[in-house]
N, C-alpha and C positions, 0 to 999 in steps of 0.2 A: 496404485501408487503413481504420483505425478512424475512426469519426465523432468530431467534436470533443466531443460530449457524453460519449461513452465515455471519452475521454482525461481530460476534466475530472473525471468520476466516479472514475477510477482515481487521479488526483492527490489528490482529497479522501480517498479510502480510505488512501492512503499517509500523508497528513498525520495522519489519525486513528490509524493504526497506530503512527506515531512518537510521538504524544502518549501513547497507552496504554502504550507501551514505557517511556517516561520516568517515568510515574506508577505503573506496575504496578497499575492500578486493581483493587482487590479485588472491586468490584461486578461487574466483567467476568468474574471467575473463569477467566481465561485465563492460561496460563503465558507466561513470557518467550519460550520457544522457539517457541510457536505464533505469537506476534506477530512474532518475527524472521523466521519462515518466510513469513508473510503479506507482510511488507515486501519480502522477496526476490522474491516473485512480482510485486508491484507494480513493483519496479525492473526486473525482466526485461521486463515488459510495456512500460514506458516506454522502455527501450532499443530494443525492436522498433519502437516508434512513431517514435523519433528516427531510427533507421536507415532507415526507409521514406521519409524526406524527401530 
């Protein structure tokens, strides 16, 4: 089971990915596909955490 801090970090990462995806931040130099893939990884992690309860 993941620690609470790890879960919080992942949620923050997911939030950042969603914001970046919405704004397509040119400073970031990351493609929309990269950000979508990152979000999928965060969602998968969160699903695993939820299922572990």
